[in-house]
N, C-alpha and C positions, 0 to 999 in steps of 0.2 A: 581918263588920260589917253591921248591918241597913241596908237601903236606905231612905233618907228619902223619904217620899211627901208631896206637897203635899195639903192638904185639898181636898175636893171643891169645885169652883167654885160660888158661890152664884147666879150668873146667867150667861146666855149671853154677855153683854158681857164679863164677867170671864174666861170661858174663852177667848174670842176674843183678848183682850188678852194673857193669859198665854202663849198658843200662837202669837201673831203671825199669826192667820188672818183673812183678809178675808171679807166676806160671800159673795163669789163663790166663794172657795175652800171655805167651809163648805158651800155648796150642792153643789159638786162631790163633797165627801166624803160628804155625806148620800146623794147619788144612787149613788155607787160602792159604799158599804158597806151600804145598805139597799134600793136600787132605788126609793126614794121621791123624787119630784120636787116641790120647793117653788120657786115663782117668786121672782125677785129682789124684786119689789114686795111680795109677802107677807112675805118675811123682813124687809124694811125696816119694814113695818107692825108686825111682831112685836117687832123690836128697839126701835122707838120707843114701843111700848106702846099704839099707836092701834088695834090689832086683837088680838083674843083668839087665842092659839095653840091650834089644835084639838088634841085628844088624839092624833090620828093624826100630825100634824106634830110635836108634842112628843115622841112616842115615837121617831120617826125621828131627831130632833135629839139626844135623850137617848142613843140607841144609839151615836152618834158621839162626843158630848162628855162624857157622864156627868153633865151638869147635871141636878139633880133634876127630876122631872116636875112637882112642885108649883110649883117656881120658874118653870118654862116656861109653866104654864097659869094662874098667879095672875091674877085679874081682879077689879076693875080694878087695874092695876098702879100703885102709888104710888111716885113718884120719890123719890130721896134728898132733893131740895130740898123737895118737898112734905112729907116726913116731918119735916124740920127746922123747917118753918114751921107745922106743925100742920094743913095742908090735908088734906082727905079724912078727917079724924077726926070722928066724931059724938060730941058731948058733950051729955048731957041737962042742961037748965037747971034 
């Protein structure tokens, strides 16, 4: 019988929720598996979308979570609320 695999997570938040992983635990996993250290405050900024995730940080997170690099480095990140309200969209008049 083939093993059912869930689709790749679309965001870091989705991966954390699916796997019931806290931000502190994610930082521990990244350090243990890649040797790369990300500060708690930087991860908080990345999760909120208030700071750009560098390619170096994104690669380390991707190696642990398999969240696509494009999703991690997308900037500016538009929230689901903004997408629904039409904010952040440029429309020519």
